[in-house]
C-alpha positions as CSV (number, residue, x, y, z in Angstrom):
1,M,28.9,3.7,-18.9
2,G,26.2,2.2,-19.2
3,K,22.8,3.5,-20.4
4,C,20.7,3.1,-17.1
5,K,23.6,4.4,-15.2
6,D,23.4,7.7,-17.3
7,I,19.8,8.5,-16.8
8,T,20.4,8.1,-12.9
9,R,22.9,10.4,-12.2
10,L,20.6,12.8,-14.7
11,L,17.8,12.3,-12.3
12,S,20.1,13.1,-9.8
13,D,21.8,15.8,-11.0
14,A,18.6,16.8,-11.7
15,L,17.4,17.7,-8.4
16,D,21.1,19.9,-8.0
17,R,20.9,22.0,-11.2
18,A,19.0,22.8,-14.1
19,L,19.7,20.2,-16.9
20,S,20.5,20.8,-21.1
21,T,18.3,20.5,-23.4
22,G,19.7,17.1,-24.1
23,E,20.0,16.1,-20.7
24,W,15.9,16.0,-20.9
25,V,15.3,15.0,-24.3
26,A,18.0,11.9,-23.5
27,I,15.4,11.0,-19.8
28,Q,12.6,11.1,-21.6
29,L,13.6,9.1,-24.8
30,H,14.8,6.3,-21.8
31,L,11.8,6.7,-19.3
32,P,9.3,4.5,-20.9
33,T,11.8,1.7,-22.3
34,C,12.6,1.0,-18.3
35,S,10.8,0.4,-15.8
36,G,14.4,0.3,-13.3
37,C,15.0,4.0,-14.6
38,R,11.7,5.0,-14.0
39,N,11.2,3.3,-10.4
40,Y,14.0,5.7,-9.3
41,R,13.0,8.6,-10.4
42,K,9.8,7.4,-7.9
43,Q,11.9,7.2,-5.2
44,I,14.3,10.0,-5.7
45,R,11.0,12.0,-5.8
46,L,9.5,10.8,-2.5
47,L,12.8,11.1,-0.4
48,R,13.0,14.8,-1.7
49,V,8.8,15.4,-0.6
50,A,9.6,13.5,2.5
51,A,12.6,15.5,3.4
52,Q,10.7,19.0,2.8
53,V,7.8,17.6,4.9
54,A,10.0,16.6,7.9
55,S,11.6,20.0,7.4
56,G,8.6,21.9,7.4
57,V,9.3,23.2,3.9
58,A,6.2,21.3,2.2
59,A,3.1,20.7,3.4
60,V,1.9,17.1,4.0
61,D,-1.2,18.1,1.5
62,G,-0.1,17.2,-2.3
63,A,3.0,16.0,-1.2
64,G,4.2,13.6,-4.0
65,N,1.8,14.4,-6.4
66,G,4.0,13.7,-9.4
67,D,3.1,13.3,-13.1
68,D,3.2,9.6,-13.0
């Protein structure tokens, strides 16, 4: 598997399970150099917030305020 494919899989997995320290380190080392994976992270965050808002789980105020 390619590096970006590994990282996007980990970013998706992080939505469903706790990642190991090694997995988080791999993500943190890769993201500063890869705009594609950074954009993917932003997109999945947006989709998650949109789904929460649509289901009534999250309030609209503050939705999407990530650390980017």
